[in-house]
C-alpha positions in Angstrom: 114.9 80.1 87.3 111.3 80.2 89.3 112.4 76.9 91.0 115.7 78.5 92.1 114.1 81.4 93.8 111.3 78.6 95.1 114.5 76.9 96.6 115.9 80.1 98.1 112.4 81.3 99.4 112.4 77.7 101.0 115.8 78.6 102.7 115.2 82.1 104.0 111.8 81.8 105.3 109.3 79.1 106.9 107.1 77.6 104.4 104.4 75.1 105.1 103.8 72.1 102.7 100.4 74.0 102.1 101.9 77.3 100.8 103.8 75.8 98.0 101.0 76.5 95.5 101.0 80.1 96.4 104.6 80.4 96.8 105.2 79.4 93.1 102.5 82.0 92.3 104.5 84.3 93.9 107.9 83.8 92.9 106.6 83.9 89.4 105.0 87.3 90.0 108.0 88.3 91.5 110.3 87.2 89.0 107.8 89.1 86.4 107.9 92.2 88.3 111.4 92.4 89.2 112.2 91.5 85.1 110.0 94.4 84.1 112.8 96.6 85.8 116.0 95.4 85.2 118.1 92.4 83.2 118.0 89.5 85.3 121.2 87.9 83.6 123.0 91.2 84.4 122.9 90.3 88.2 121.6 86.6 88.4 122.6 85.7 91.9 121.0 89.4 93.4 117.9 88.6 91.2 117.1 85.3 92.7 117.8 86.3 95.9 115.1 89.5 95.7 112.3 87.5 94.1 112.6 84.9 97.1 112.1 87.8 99.4 109.2 89.5 97.4 107.6 85.9 97.3 108.0 85.6 101.0 106.9 89.5 101.3 103.7 87.9 99.5 103.2 85.4 102.0 103.9 87.5 104.8 100.9 89.8 103.8 98.6 87.4 103.9 99.5 86.2 107.9 97.2 87.8 110.2 98.9 89.8 113.4 98.8 86.7 115.8 100.0 84.7 118.8 100.6 86.8 122.2 102.3 85.1 125.1 102.9 86.4 128.5 105.0 84.8 131.3 105.3 87.1 134.0 106.5 90.6 133.2 107.8 89.2 130.1 105.5 89.5 126.6 106.0 88.2 123.2 104.2 89.0 120.3 104.0 87.6 117.1 104.6 90.6 114.4 102.0 92.0 111.9 102.3 90.5 108.4 102.4 94.0 106.7 105.1 95.1 108.5 107.2 92.0 107.8 106.1 92.2 103.9 107.3 95.7 103.9 110.7 94.8 105.6 111.2 91.9 103.1 110.2 94.2 100.2 112.7 96.5 101.3 115.3 94.2 101.6 114.7 93.0 98.2 115.0 96.4 97.0 118.2 96.9 98.7 120.0 94.1 97.4 119.0 95.4 93.8 119.9 98.4 94.6 122.9 98.9 92.3 121.1 97.7 89.2 117.7 99.5 89.9 118.1 102.8 88.0 114.8 104.1 88.9 115.0 103.7 92.6 114.2 107.0 94.7 113.7 108.9 91.4 110.5 111.4 90.9 110.0 113.6 88.4 107.7 116.7 88.7 107.1 119.3 86.6 108.4 122.9 87.2 106.4 125.6 87.1 107.6 128.3 84.6 
């Protein structure tokens, strides 16, 4: 399944040839993380997609806030890697929403 996740990640995001080893490790980590929270066979297509987004989030987290280009009054600035990583992680959680039983739940004791 890791190869399917890697193929999906390559199709969703820009992955340089030098990032292949890191991408594979991140795909395996994403697969392990999500398999600990749900059964992949219950939602295989969504699972692969979510794992790919988590792997891309890991790659994005390592990016530095980069280039900035100004032409006249227009400025284009590349986004921050941490913000992109958070958005990709949220997308992964959203696609698996129907299968994640623990999403948004917090248990607190009640004094009494």
